[in-house]
Steps between C-alpha positions, in 0.01 A plus 500: 500500500458768767189635326351151481565440870343832590191420293472157663508661847238761403262235369555221755692639795268800542194276505359614164406199288459560131219329310757352266609281791153352521514309175443139618750350256773740618477532878186355651671492839449877523121460492362525857387171652139604544477575127655166400291275718163667437419530131168670581698803616583585141311807387153438364211738447264218601622451856658685789814387687407160649565592864373858487190613682184552301425767402859607455564859613735704279616843618618742233694825505601725210817706527509763226847548354429768242233655278628548149194633319167664584246564226133588500401133488790296637803516728803272487627368834812303581431316824602208717216265583550296817268208586510308827327172584557190714528173306467283812839336458700429816855581406805482720741787532730360234220511242476878518600609152412725211455457126540766236505537127308362207270198534497464878121471505535161330626338820237608750147627524467875443212740485318587180419864575442718197427867432147594406437789255873537428583594144843339515691295758868412472670255737877496544604131525839581649348718775302213650572321827345254747595487869417192709498536879519206745150569638340453157491865399560559129587847370476565131650822368502611137538818300210604278443780253132577465306746289205573726181688410449858621204736517495877541256788533508648151312819582755603766800476263772622565407508870381140501596187688560158348413166658690189388389152603702180542255212538603146594317169523559127477433353159399143593442487876179642642431587864440137589864420427695825528461831682691813398570785739732797533781493752465688828693805371224588252619303200635775272777750568818663377789355702697824455445865412412535132539842341518422128127544447544876463666432166176331389290795618343326799548434869358224717208626705394179676513121487256250647401137465169319519373144462166362393336193351408463134256243365575322175225271387248349739627463854869539413665776703857624477694732728604822330766740628510856373772758554415860409769762438380861477708747300471878511589684182759774533323800348781755531628425150161591353497829689806645330458320167129561440321715756749787530554538122125489435425766762789714373364493146158608622651795687707586193184508289376790717794725407322642189232647727758761606645566154366815336469551130725806507794320662488148359218473255310199371801285387639471855167395647441250220847348539458445873155348451610256230813404694305419820239296311762292318702446818188386683422258218848351548433447870161347419656247263766413757249440777287298258791260452543477877132465578435268209709235674279536805153503350278671249284625785553861613731566793586796719797572275276510192258739671777744591661491156177550306379780727836671450473445126153652504632803688767556234241468220271749673788746530558466126129558433509807724774644279291432189195666655698806611660531156160471335358792698805703421406476133121531536378757752146359524440241771221318321435209737468734801281750322675787671556712195806700401794542733853617467723230353780537756259496791331178380828310468622631833184386670533146361864477609416646841233237566733221385781618732305405812249245368751250356729486809197480731340204321825307450618574854167376641534181297851442636388560857220241470720255308793498743269494802347182359843352429605572858184330621551178302868479595398506866211257472639239258 
């Protein structure tokens, strides 16, 4: 009994009218007077509210609640969409009320805004409310989950930025009947600090909103609202999972240049060479799985990995060349003639000791200078 009384106060005493109370056979007295006496007020996609100005102006704001998924093509947003318009009804103070729940749009005119380019849109019927003010202002608030399209700069991966678009328009009413616009605060925002994006590997760089007119057919123009959310990829995880191991393997492949035959011999040099090549192949396959989800086009990550892989292969070939001249004392391709075997191998190792670090170090200097440039300019 106490629970029933408490529920009755929450629904009726607090001013929140459930849609179940608006079943005409059950309690038609709860339907506002202006809805009962004017049947044309019932929602219809063919007409606007009877007393509203024409064109009807609808202001929209999007309050982002959370971002649950960010992929290379789509991002999933949970947001609250608030629409404001004036229906032209003169209500007294006692007609100020609110509706919430499932089916409330059946008892009054509501907007028909829809999401363009969205892969999937989910509406939550319970999280839906209508507020009616005495001066005719109507506020519609509902929770939406939308899978919006995203684009990114593939070549700059993993130092790229992603742009996700939420595009709105009216489905049936063109500019002659209805005008859409963002609210004065910019239209799209996070109402509170949101830090969970780091778990998805991104951070919000910027948000902005624009509006324009789209033409469908001959002479039919619709207002279109577009909210753009820019994400910046957190590249630190790629530094210690890909870049540092790859560079370490390249440096490790140079160790045989300092190993002499008397101390370590051919088996040690061969073991290090094979180990670095196989380890680099493992990193290449891992980055292929990561980059394959982005695009088949080459990226900055691919360039670094394959240059590092080439450096390891060249170090292995240097060992083969040095071992070959240890066995055959004639340098045929140079046409130099006979030389001492030990001197020939020492010369090859001596050149490799400074040539390999110089070339790979120059590549790294140019690469990271370019990365620094794009991170500052994009």
